[in-house]
C-alpha positions as CSV (number, residue, x, y, z in Angstrom):
1,M,9.5,49.3,6.7
2,T,6.6,46.9,6.6
3,S,6.0,44.7,3.4
4,T,3.6,42.1,2.4
5,F,4.2,38.6,1.1
6,Q,3.9,38.1,-2.7
7,V,2.0,34.9,-3.6
8,D,3.1,32.8,-6.6
9,L,-0.2,31.2,-7.7
10,H,1.7,28.5,-9.6
11,G,3.4,27.5,-6.4
12,V,0.2,27.6,-4.4
13,V,-1.6,25.3,-7.0
14,D,1.4,22.9,-6.9
15,L,1.1,22.9,-3.1
16,L,-2.6,22.1,-3.3
17,A,-2.2,19.4,-5.9
18,R,0.8,17.6,-4.5
19,H,0.6,18.1,-0.7
20,L,-2.8,19.3,0.5
21,Y,-5.2,17.3,-1.6
22,S,-4.8,13.7,-2.4
23,S,-6.2,14.0,-5.9
24,P,-7.5,16.6,-8.4
25,R,-10.9,15.0,-8.1
26,V,-11.6,17.0,-4.9
27,Y,-12.0,20.2,-7.0
28,L,-15.7,19.2,-7.6
29,R,-16.3,18.6,-3.9
30,E,-14.9,22.1,-3.1
31,L,-17.2,23.7,-5.7
32,L,-20.2,21.7,-4.3
33,Q,-19.3,22.7,-0.8
34,N,-19.2,26.4,-1.8
35,G,-22.6,26.0,-3.4
36,V,-24.2,24.2,-0.4
37,D,-22.7,26.7,2.0
38,A,-24.1,29.6,0.0
39,I,-27.5,28.0,0.0
40,T,-27.2,27.5,3.8
41,A,-26.4,31.2,4.2
42,R,-29.4,32.2,2.0
43,R,-31.7,30.0,4.0
44,G,-30.5,31.8,7.1
45,L,-31.4,35.1,5.4
46,A,-34.7,34.2,3.7
47,G,-35.9,31.1,5.6
48,E,-36.1,27.4,4.8
49,D,-38.3,28.1,1.8
50,A,-35.3,29.7,-0.1
51,P,-34.4,27.7,-3.3
52,A,-31.7,25.1,-2.8
53,T,-30.4,24.0,-6.2
54,V,-27.0,23.2,-7.6
55,R,-26.7,22.6,-11.3
56,L,-23.7,21.1,-13.1
57,R,-23.5,21.7,-16.9
58,P,-20.6,20.4,-19.0
59,L,-19.7,23.1,-21.7
60,P,-19.2,22.5,-25.4
61,D,-15.5,23.8,-25.2
62,G,-14.7,21.0,-22.6
63,G,-15.3,23.3,-19.6
64,L,-17.7,23.0,-16.7
65,E,-20.4,25.3,-15.3
66,V,-21.5,25.0,-11.6
67,A,-24.5,27.2,-10.7
68,D,-26.1,27.5,-7.3
69,S,-29.1,29.4,-5.8
70,G,-27.1,30.6,-2.8
71,V,-26.7,34.0,-1.2
72,G,-24.4,35.4,-3.9
73,L,-21.7,38.1,-3.6
74,T,-21.4,41.8,-3.8
75,L,-18.4,43.6,-5.3
76,A,-16.9,44.2,-1.8
77,E,-17.6,40.7,-0.6
78,A,-16.0,39.2,-3.7
79,G,-12.9,41.4,-3.3
80,E,-12.5,40.4,0.3
81,L,-12.9,36.7,-0.3
82,L,-11.2,36.2,-3.6
83,A,-8.4,38.8,-3.7
84,T,-6.5,37.6,-0.7
85,I,-5.7,33.9,-0.3
86,G,-6.1,32.5,3.2
87,R,-7.9,35.5,4.8
88,S,-10.8,34.8,7.2
89,S,-13.1,37.4,8.6
90,K,-16.3,38.1,10.3
91,R,-17.9,38.0,6.9
92,D,-17.0,34.4,6.4
93,V,-19.9,33.2,8.5
94,E,-22.3,35.6,6.9
95,L,-21.3,34.5,3.4
96,G,-21.5,30.8,4.2
97,T,-17.8,30.0,4.6
98,G,-17.3,29.8,8.4
99,R,-16.1,26.6,9.9
100,E,-18.7,26.6,12.7
101,E,-21.9,26.4,10.6
102,F,-20.7,25.5,7.1
103,L,-18.6,23.0,5.3
104,G,-15.8,24.8,3.5
105,Q,-13.8,27.9,3.0
106,F,-14.9,29.8,-0.1
107,G,-11.6,31.4,-1.2
108,I,-9.3,28.3,-0.8
109,G,-12.1,26.0,-2.1
110,L,-12.5,28.0,-5.3
111,L,-8.7,28.2,-5.7
112,S,-8.5,24.4,-5.7
113,A,-10.2,24.4,-9.1
114,F,-6.9,25.6,-10.6
115,M,-5.7,22.0,-10.2
116,V,-7.9,21.2,-13.3
117,A,-8.5,24.7,-14.9
118,D,-6.4,27.4,-16.5
119,E,-9.1,30.0,-16.0
120,I,-12.0,30.4,-13.4
121,E,-14.8,32.8,-14.0
122,L,-17.3,33.5,-11.2
123,T,-20.4,35.6,-11.8
124,S,-22.7,36.3,-8.8
125,R,-25.9,38.1,-7.9
126,S,-26.3,38.9,-4.2
127,A,-29.5,38.1,-2.4
128,R,-28.9,41.0,0.1
129,R,-30.3,44.4,-0.6
130,H,-28.5,47.7,0.1
131,D,-29.5,49.7,3.1
132,D,-31.6,51.9,0.7
133,G,-33.5,48.9,-0.5
134,T,-31.9,48.6,-3.9
135,W,-30.3,45.4,-5.3
136,P,-26.5,45.3,-5.7
137,A,-25.2,44.9,-9.2
138,P,-24.0,41.5,-10.3
139,V,-20.2,41.0,-10.2
140,R,-17.8,39.0,-12.3
141,W,-14.4,37.7,-11.0
142,R,-12.0,36.1,-13.5
143,G,-8.9,34.4,-12.2
144,F,-6.0,33.1,-14.2
145,A,-3.3,30.5,-13.5
146,D,-0.5,33.1,-13.7
147,G,-1.8,34.7,-10.5
148,S,-3.7,37.6,-12.1
149,Y,-7.4,38.3,-11.8
150,E,-10.1,40.7,-12.8
151,L,-13.0,41.9,-10.7
152,A,-15.8,44.2,-11.7
153,E,-19.5,44.9,-11.6
154,I,-21.5,44.0,-14.7
155,G,-24.9,45.0,-15.9
156,P,-28.0,43.4,-14.5
157,D,-28.9,42.2,-18.0
158,D,-25.5,40.8,-18.8
159,P,-26.1,37.2,-20.2
160,A,-23.3,35.8,-18.1
161,A,-24.9,37.0,-14.8
162,P,-27.3,34.7,-13.0
163,A,-31.0,35.6,-13.5
164,E,-31.7,35.1,-9.8
165,P,-29.6,35.4,-6.7
166,G,-26.8,32.9,-6.7
167,S,-23.4,32.2,-8.3
168,V,-22.1,30.6,-11.5
169,V,-18.6,29.2,-11.7
170,R,-17.2,28.4,-15.1
171,L,-13.9,26.4,-15.6
172,R,-11.7,26.3,-18.6
173,P,-9.7,23.1,-18.5
174,R,-5.9,22.9,-18.1
175,R,-4.0,21.1,-20.8
176,D,-3.8,17.3,-20.0
177,M,-6.5,17.7,-17.3
178,E,-9.5,17.7,-19.6
179,H,-10.7,14.3,-18.4
180,W,-11.5,15.7,-15.0
181,L,-14.1,18.0,-16.6
182,A,-15.5,15.3,-18.9
183,P,-19.3,14.7,-18.5
184,A,-19.0,11.1,-17.3
185,T,-16.3,12.1,-14.8
186,V,-18.2,15.0,-13.5
187,T,-21.4,12.9,-13.1
188,A,-19.5,10.2,-11.2
189,L,-17.7,12.6,-8.9
190,A,-21.0,14.5,-8.2
191,Q,-22.7,11.2,-7.4
192,D,-20.0,10.1,-5.1
193,F,-19.6,13.4,-3.2
194,G,-23.1,14.8,-3.2
195,S,-25.6,12.0,-3.3
196,L,-26.7,12.5,0.3
197,L,-26.7,16.4,0.2
198,P,-30.0,18.0,1.4
199,V,-30.2,20.1,-1.8
200,D,-31.4,19.5,-5.4
201,L,-28.2,18.5,-7.1
202,Q,-28.6,17.9,-10.8
203,V,-26.2,17.3,-13.8
204,E,-26.9,17.9,-17.5
205,V,-26.0,14.9,-19.6
206,R,-26.3,14.2,-23.3
207,L,-28.7,11.4,-24.0
208,D,-26.5,9.8,-26.8
209,L,-23.4,9.7,-24.6
210,D,-24.6,9.3,-21.0
211,A,-27.8,7.3,-21.1
212,D,-26.5,5.1,-18.4
213,A,-25.1,7.9,-16.1
214,P,-25.8,7.4,-12.4
215,G,-28.6,9.2,-10.7
216,S,-32.4,9.3,-10.8
217,P,-34.2,9.6,-14.2
218,G,-34.2,13.2,-15.4
219,H,-36.2,15.4,-17.6
220,E,-35.3,16.3,-21.1
221,D,-34.1,19.8,-21.9
222,G,-35.2,19.8,-25.5
223,A,-31.7,19.7,-27.1
224,G,-30.6,16.1,-26.8
225,T,-29.8,16.5,-23.1
226,V,-31.4,15.5,-19.9
227,W,-31.1,16.8,-16.3
228,R,-30.4,13.9,-13.8
229,R,-30.9,14.4,-10.1
230,L,-28.1,13.0,-8.1
231,S,-29.0,14.0,-4.5
232,G,-32.0,14.2,-2.2
233,H,-31.6,10.7,-0.9
234,E,-32.2,10.0,2.8
235,L,-29.3,8.7,4.9
236,P,-29.5,4.9,4.2
237,W,-29.6,4.0,7.9
238,K,-32.5,6.4,8.5
239,E,-34.8,5.3,5.7
240,S,-38.1,3.8,6.7
241,H,-38.8,0.1,6.1
242,A,-41.8,-2.1,6.7
243,T,-40.0,-4.6,8.8
244,P,-36.6,-5.0,10.5
245,A,-35.7,-7.8,8.0
246,E,-36.3,-5.4,5.1
247,R,-34.0,-2.8,6.8
248,D,-31.3,-5.5,7.3
249,A,-31.5,-6.5,3.7
250,A,-31.4,-2.9,2.5
251,L,-28.4,-2.0,4.7
252,T,-26.6,-5.2,3.5
253,R,-27.1,-4.2,-0.1
254,Y,-25.8,-0.7,0.7
255,A,-22.6,-2.2,2.2
256,E,-22.2,-4.4,-0.9
257,Q,-22.6,-1.5,-3.3
258,T,-20.6,1.1,-1.3
259,L,-17.9,-0.9,0.6
260,G,-17.7,-4.0,-1.7
261,F,-18.4,-6.8,0.8
262,T,-21.2,-8.6,2.4
263,P,-20.9,-7.9,6.2
264,L,-20.9,-10.5,8.8
265,A,-23.0,-8.3,11.1
266,R,-24.2,-4.7,11.5
267,I,-23.9,-2.3,14.4
268,D,-26.1,0.9,14.5
269,L,-24.2,4.0,15.6
270,D,-25.8,7.0,17.2
271,I,-24.1,9.8,19.1
272,P,-26.6,12.7,19.2
273,V,-24.2,15.1,21.0
274,A,-21.9,15.0,18.0
275,G,-24.7,15.0,15.5
276,L,-23.5,11.5,14.4
277,S,-25.4,8.6,13.1
278,G,-24.4,5.7,10.9
279,V,-23.6,2.0,10.7
280,A,-20.5,-0.1,11.5
281,Y,-20.2,-3.2,9.4
282,V,-18.4,-6.3,10.7
283,L,-15.9,-7.6,8.1
284,P,-16.7,-11.0,6.7
285,A,-13.0,-12.1,6.8
286,A,-10.2,-11.6,9.3
287,V,-7.7,-8.8,8.8
288,S,-4.4,-8.0,10.3
289,P,-4.5,-5.6,13.3
290,T,-2.1,-3.4,11.4
291,T,-4.4,-3.0,8.4
292,P,-5.6,0.6,8.2
293,S,-9.3,0.9,9.3
294,S,-10.6,3.1,6.5
295,H,-14.1,4.4,7.0
296,R,-16.6,6.3,4.8
297,V,-17.4,9.6,6.5
298,Y,-19.8,12.4,5.6
299,L,-19.8,15.8,7.2
300,K,-23.2,17.5,7.1
301,R,-24.1,14.9,4.4
302,M,-21.1,15.9,2.1
303,L,-18.7,13.0,1.6
304,L,-15.5,13.8,3.5
305,G,-13.6,10.7,2.4
306,T,-13.8,7.0,1.8
307,K,-10.6,6.1,3.7
308,V,-10.8,8.1,6.9
309,D,-8.8,6.5,9.6
310,D,-8.4,7.0,13.4
311,L,-12.2,7.1,13.8
312,L,-12.3,4.1,16.1
313,P,-10.0,2.7,18.8
314,P,-7.2,0.5,17.4
315,W,-8.7,-2.7,18.7
316,A,-11.9,-2.2,16.5
317,F,-10.0,-3.1,13.3
318,F,-12.7,-5.6,12.5
319,V,-15.4,-3.1,11.4
320,R,-15.8,-0.5,8.7
321,C,-18.1,2.4,9.3
322,V,-20.3,4.6,7.1
323,L,-21.5,7.6,9.1
324,D,-22.6,11.2,8.9
325,A,-21.7,13.8,11.5
326,S,-22.0,17.6,12.1
327,A,-19.8,18.4,15.0
328,L,-16.5,16.8,13.8
329,R,-13.9,19.1,12.4
330,P,-12.2,18.4,9.1
331,T,-8.6,18.9,8.4
332,A,-7.4,21.6,6.0
333,S,-7.8,19.4,3.0
334,R,-11.2,18.2,4.2
335,E,-10.2,14.6,3.5
336,G,-9.7,13.6,7.1
337,L,-10.7,14.6,10.7
338,Y,-8.9,17.0,12.9
339,E,-7.6,15.5,16.1
340,D,-9.3,17.5,18.9
341,E,-11.3,16.9,22.0
342,V,-14.5,16.3,20.0
343,L,-12.9,13.6,17.9
344,L,-11.4,11.9,21.0
345,A,-14.8,11.9,22.7
346,T,-16.4,10.6,19.6
347,R,-13.9,7.8,19.2
348,E,-14.4,6.7,22.7
349,A,-18.2,6.8,22.3
350,L,-18.1,4.8,19.0
351,G,-15.7,2.3,20.6
352,A,-18.2,1.9,23.5
353,Q,-21.0,1.0,21.1
354,V,-18.9,-1.5,19.2
355,R,-17.7,-3.0,22.5
356,A,-21.3,-3.3,23.8
357,W,-22.3,-5.2,20.6
358,A,-19.3,-7.5,20.8
359,L,-20.0,-8.3,24.5
360,A,-23.6,-9.1,23.7
361,A,-22.7,-11.2,20.7
362,L,-20.3,-13.4,22.6
363,A,-22.3,-13.6,25.8
364,E,-24.8,-16.0,24.3
365,D,-24.0,-19.1,22.3
366,S,-25.5,-18.1,19.0
367,P,-24.5,-18.8,15.3
368,A,-23.7,-15.0,14.9
369,G,-21.5,-15.0,18.0
370,R,-19.7,-18.2,17.0
371,A,-19.1,-16.8,13.5
372,F,-17.8,-13.5,14.9
373,L,-15.4,-15.3,17.3
374,R,-14.2,-17.7,14.6
375,V,-13.3,-14.9,12.2
376,H,-12.3,-12.0,14.6
377,H,-10.8,-13.7,17.6
378,L,-7.8,-11.4,17.2
379,A,-9.9,-8.4,17.7
380,V,-11.5,-10.0,20.8
381,R,-8.0,-10.6,22.2
382,A,-7.0,-7.0,21.5
383,L,-10.0,-5.7,23.3
384,A,-9.6,-8.1,26.2
385,L,-6.1,-6.6,26.8
386,Q,-7.7,-3.3,27.8
387,D,-11.2,-4.2,29.1
388,D,-11.8,-6.4,32.1
389,D,-15.4,-7.2,31.1
390,M,-14.2,-8.6,27.8
391,L,-11.2,-10.3,29.5
392,D,-13.5,-12.3,31.8
393,L,-15.6,-13.3,28.8
394,A,-12.6,-14.0,26.6
395,A,-11.1,-16.3,29.2
396,R,-14.2,-18.5,28.9
397,V,-14.8,-18.4,25.1
398,L,-11.5,-17.7,23.3
399,P,-9.8,-20.8,21.7
400,F,-6.1,-21.5,22.6
401,E,-3.8,-24.3,21.4
402,T,-3.3,-26.6,24.4
403,T,-2.0,-30.1,25.2
404,E,-5.6,-31.2,25.0
405,G,-6.1,-29.8,21.5
406,T,-7.6,-26.5,20.5
407,G,-10.1,-25.3,23.1
408,T,-10.9,-22.8,25.7
409,L,-9.3,-22.5,29.2
410,T,-12.6,-23.9,30.5
411,D,-12.2,-27.0,28.3
412,L,-8.6,-27.5,29.5
413,Q,-9.5,-27.0,33.1
414,A,-12.3,-29.6,32.8
415,A,-9.8,-32.2,31.4
416,L,-7.4,-31.9,34.3
417,P,-7.7,-33.1,37.9
418,E,-9.6,-30.7,40.1
419,G,-7.4,-27.8,41.3
420,A,-4.6,-28.5,38.8
421,R,-2.5,-25.6,37.8
422,L,-2.6,-24.4,34.1
423,L,0.8,-23.6,32.6
424,W,1.5,-21.4,29.5
425,T,4.5,-20.9,27.4
426,P,5.4,-17.4,26.0
427,S,6.5,-18.8,22.6
428,V,5.4,-21.3,20.0
429,E,8.8,-22.9,20.0
430,E,8.8,-23.5,23.8
431,F,5.3,-25.0,23.6
432,R,6.4,-27.4,20.9
433,R,9.4,-28.5,23.0
434,V,7.5,-29.1,26.1
435,A,4.0,-30.2,24.9
436,P,4.7,-33.9,24.2
437,V,6.2,-34.5,27.6
438,A,3.7,-32.2,29.4
439,A,0.8,-34.2,27.8
440,A,2.3,-37.5,28.8
441,Q,2.8,-36.3,32.3
442,G,-0.8,-34.9,32.6
443,L,0.3,-31.2,32.7
444,G,-2.2,-28.7,31.4
445,L,-0.2,-26.5,29.0
446,V,-1.4,-23.5,26.9
447,N,0.5,-22.1,23.9
448,G,0.9,-18.3,24.5
449,G,3.1,-17.7,21.5
450,Y,0.6,-16.3,19.1
451,V,-0.5,-12.7,18.6
452,Y,-1.7,-11.1,21.9
453,D,-1.8,-14.5,23.7
454,A,1.2,-14.2,26.1
455,D,0.0,-10.7,27.3
456,L,-3.6,-12.0,27.5
457,L,-2.7,-15.0,29.6
458,E,-0.6,-13.0,31.9
459,R,-3.4,-10.5,32.3
460,I,-5.9,-13.3,33.0
461,S,-3.5,-14.8,35.7
462,R,-3.3,-11.4,37.4
463,R,-6.9,-10.3,37.2
464,F,-8.6,-13.7,37.8
465,P,-6.6,-16.0,40.1
466,R,-9.3,-18.6,39.9
467,W,-7.9,-19.8,36.6
468,R,-4.6,-20.8,38.4
469,L,-2.6,-19.8,35.4
470,S,1.2,-19.3,35.5
471,P,4.0,-19.2,32.9
472,V,5.9,-22.5,32.5
473,T,9.5,-22.7,33.6
474,S,12.1,-25.4,33.0
475,S,11.8,-26.6,36.6
476,D,8.0,-27.0,36.2
477,V,8.6,-29.7,33.6
478,A,11.9,-31.2,35.0
479,Q,10.3,-31.7,38.4
480,A,7.4,-33.6,36.8
481,L,9.9,-36.1,35.3
482,L,11.2,-39.2,37.0
483,E,14.7,-39.1,38.3
484,V,16.8,-42.1,37.4
485,D,17.7,-44.8,40.0
486,P,20.8,-43.7,42.1
487,L,22.8,-46.7,40.9
488,R,21.9,-45.9,37.3
489,E,22.9,-42.3,38.0
490,L,26.3,-43.4,39.2
491,E,26.7,-45.7,36.2
492,I,26.2,-43.0,33.7
493,A,27.8,-40.1,35.6
494,G,30.9,-40.1,33.5
495,S,29.1,-40.1,30.2
496,V,26.7,-37.3,31.4
497,Q,29.6,-35.2,32.5
498,A,31.3,-35.7,29.1
499,I,28.1,-34.8,27.2
500,D,27.6,-31.8,29.4
501,A,31.1,-30.5,28.5
502,A,30.5,-31.1,24.8
503,L,27.3,-29.0,24.8
504,A,28.7,-26.2,27.1
505,P,29.7,-24.1,24.0
506,Q,26.0,-24.1,23.1
507,D,25.1,-22.6,26.5
508,C,23.3,-25.9,27.3
509,E,23.2,-28.0,30.5
510,V,22.5,-31.7,30.3
511,I,20.5,-33.8,32.7
512,V,19.0,-37.3,32.5
513,R,15.4,-38.2,33.4
514,A,13.0,-41.0,32.6
515,F,9.7,-39.8,31.0
516,E,7.1,-40.7,28.4
517,P,6.8,-40.9,25.5
518,S,9.8,-43.1,25.3
519,V,10.1,-42.5,21.5
520,L,11.2,-38.9,22.4
521,P,15.0,-39.1,22.9
522,A,15.5,-35.6,24.4
523,M,13.7,-32.4,25.2
524,L,15.2,-29.0,25.2
525,L,14.0,-26.6,27.9
526,H,14.6,-22.9,27.8
527,D,15.5,-21.3,31.2
528,R,14.7,-17.6,31.4
529,D,16.7,-17.4,34.7
530,G,19.6,-18.8,32.6
531,D,19.1,-16.0,30.1
532,H,19.4,-13.5,32.9
533,E,22.6,-15.1,34.2
534,R,24.1,-15.0,30.7
535,E,23.3,-11.3,30.3
536,T,24.8,-10.7,33.7
537,R,28.0,-12.4,32.7
538,A,28.2,-10.4,29.5
539,T,27.8,-7.2,31.6
540,V,30.5,-8.4,34.0
541,E,32.9,-8.8,31.1
542,A,32.2,-5.3,29.8
543,A,32.1,-3.5,33.2
544,D,35.0,-1.9,35.1
545,D,36.7,-3.9,37.8
546,L,34.7,-2.6,40.8
547,W,31.3,-2.9,39.2
548,G,32.2,-6.2,37.6
549,Q,33.1,-7.6,41.0
550,V,29.7,-6.5,42.4
551,L,27.8,-8.2,39.5
552,A,30.0,-11.3,39.6
553,G,28.8,-11.8,43.1
554,L,25.2,-11.8,41.9
555,S,25.7,-14.2,38.9
556,G,26.0,-17.9,38.9
557,P,26.9,-20.7,36.4
558,A,23.3,-21.1,35.0
559,R,23.0,-21.9,31.4
560,S,20.1,-20.7,29.3
561,R,19.1,-24.1,27.9
562,Q,18.7,-27.5,29.4
563,L,18.8,-30.7,27.4
564,V,16.8,-33.5,29.2
565,L,17.9,-36.9,27.9
566,N,15.2,-39.6,28.1
567,D,16.7,-42.7,29.8
568,T,13.8,-44.8,28.6
569,N,14.8,-44.2,25.0
570,G,17.0,-46.9,23.3
571,T,19.1,-44.4,21.4
572,V,19.9,-42.4,24.5
573,R,20.9,-45.5,26.4
574,S,23.2,-46.5,23.6
575,L,24.8,-43.1,23.6
576,L,25.3,-43.2,27.4
577,A,26.9,-46.6,27.1
578,T,29.4,-45.9,24.3
579,T,33.1,-45.7,25.1
580,D,34.0,-43.8,21.9
581,P,34.3,-40.2,22.9
582,Q,33.9,-38.9,19.4
583,V,30.7,-40.9,18.9
584,R,29.4,-39.7,22.3
585,E,30.1,-36.0,21.5
586,A,28.7,-36.3,17.9
587,G,25.6,-38.1,19.2
588,A,25.0,-35.5,21.9
589,Q,25.3,-32.7,19.4
590,S,22.9,-34.5,17.0
591,L,20.3,-34.9,19.8
592,Y,20.7,-31.2,20.7
593,V,20.1,-30.0,17.2
594,T,17.2,-32.5,16.7
595,A,15.6,-31.1,19.9
596,L,15.9,-27.6,18.4
597,L,14.2,-28.7,15.2
598,L,11.4,-30.4,17.1
599,S,10.6,-27.0,18.7
600,G,9.9,-25.6,15.2
601,R,12.7,-23.1,15.4
602,P,14.9,-22.6,12.3
603,L,18.6,-23.4,12.7
604,R,21.2,-20.8,12.7
605,S,24.3,-21.2,10.6
606,S,26.4,-22.3,13.6
607,E,23.8,-24.9,14.5
608,A,23.6,-26.2,11.0
609,T,27.4,-26.6,10.9
610,L,27.2,-28.5,14.2
611,M,24.6,-30.9,12.8
612,N,26.7,-31.5,9.6
613,G,29.8,-32.2,11.6
614,S,28.1,-34.6,14.0
615,L,26.4,-36.5,11.2
616,A,29.7,-36.8,9.4
617,V,31.3,-38.5,12.4
618,L,28.3,-40.8,13.0
619,L,28.2,-41.8,9.3
620,D,31.9,-42.5,9.2
621,R,31.6,-44.8,12.2
622,A,28.7,-46.6,10.6
623,L,30.5,-47.0,7.3
624,H,33.9,-47.9,8.8
625,P,33.3,-49.7,12.0
626,G,36.3,-50.4,14.3
627,T,38.4,-47.5,12.8
628,T,39.0,-43.9,13.8
629,P,39.6,-40.9,11.5
630,L,43.1,-40.8,12.8
631,E,43.8,-44.4,11.7
632,E,42.4,-43.7,8.2
633,N,44.6,-40.7,7.8
634,R,47.6,-42.8,8.5
């Protein structure tokens, strides 16, 4: 036995309100879409001279009337479209509801009005004659929130029927949803959704209540009301202006009014194959790369949404777009764009136009280019990670933190001896550890610890060898330091060995060198090879005997950190000379933690405990010279 599904309209309305649509406000957009699609269908039937009007009239009982001069419906068409939710058919395109040529879907669009209404009445007069030349009778469909409906033909002179071909929708508000049908709300929503529609959209407002309602000045209707036109405006970026400067000023004002900011720059967008045109505005302030890039998008001049994302490549987070398109496909809620081949191609084309502007802006030393780089250098870095043309340009213009101050790679290269190698650190902490010594030794060091920088510097070193860039290692710095005299090395060998043993639990090796600045007692180097060895040792301990023996043969005694003591520093020389083992151990631990702090890294609890213990020993010696803790306890 074959059965059909039964639809609970309450459940469908709840699904629409809570899951499909973001807000009840879209009900008016759906009604406007139905009216515009019906007008489009009538123009296809009667030519471009067919009337194109949509009228919004708030009703005395708190309801709303939406009338259009579209193609209208016959009894059979109304039954097919309105009696079965979700049905599509060959008639959809004929009636103005097909996805290919029109904006919406008539049945589901009308149903969305149940989010704000308890009852929907549709009266319609068709613009199509019967085969015998006679006009179809007007029809009335009345739907209720409980899922029932009435559908019947009405007399040609019925006062509820439109006088001319077209449709009239009347809504009776749901309890607690009356504000969505209030005149001021209807006017504001219609202005937002329909201001760019190529039809005559007007709303009736009472002069005493809505004198300041948006829209163009209207004409009085003789009963304390006025009709205000809300549509018919040209796309802002296609309006004619006397000079380029006037156009710039007008589009800047449009951004301020529509998007709420004064743009740093403007990029014209044009993709004829997608029927797309618009403007990308460069944000006046930096934003995080993770900030959603919300754009204002119109489809066939009907507002799709003000927060449409995934329109541009992820690296283009520094612009906000306003555009109109005809070939892009909306999602089921018509508040976003469907991810298909057309959108992918459009995204790539839009990205190419934004990229071309950015390359041109940075290629010449201009105030606009400098301002863009100062504010949006993160976006330039993000693009350079994927684009070799931008990478080559970025290597010359992007600022980095270096041992010579903040500057470009070109600046750093010019400050070093000809042919000198440029080194970079993968973290801010490592740069802070190494930078003072590197600067004193004449090494060119770049901080790659900020967002994108490590990947960017690595990519530059691979793509463009002329920069002579390479990541810094502990040996790069250690080899640049002066080894102590052999006799001095023999003199302090015992102390160095004792200090090395004291710091072994911290996975730290100790060496002694002589380097500038002498005020720096010690420098902590991070050895990535040592990290690898440590991970290998951990694996050996966890592996079975056979596999552990294999790994053990590959691992060595390397430690992940190296504390370089400065033999030119007075504190270090005193530490190496002391014969008190507790003072020597506490001093070494104190220097180790101090070197950690100099790198800018926060202390872990174990390191804070180590620092407190070492300070306690040193303070005790300073306050009670000539004694030991053991002697005091006796």
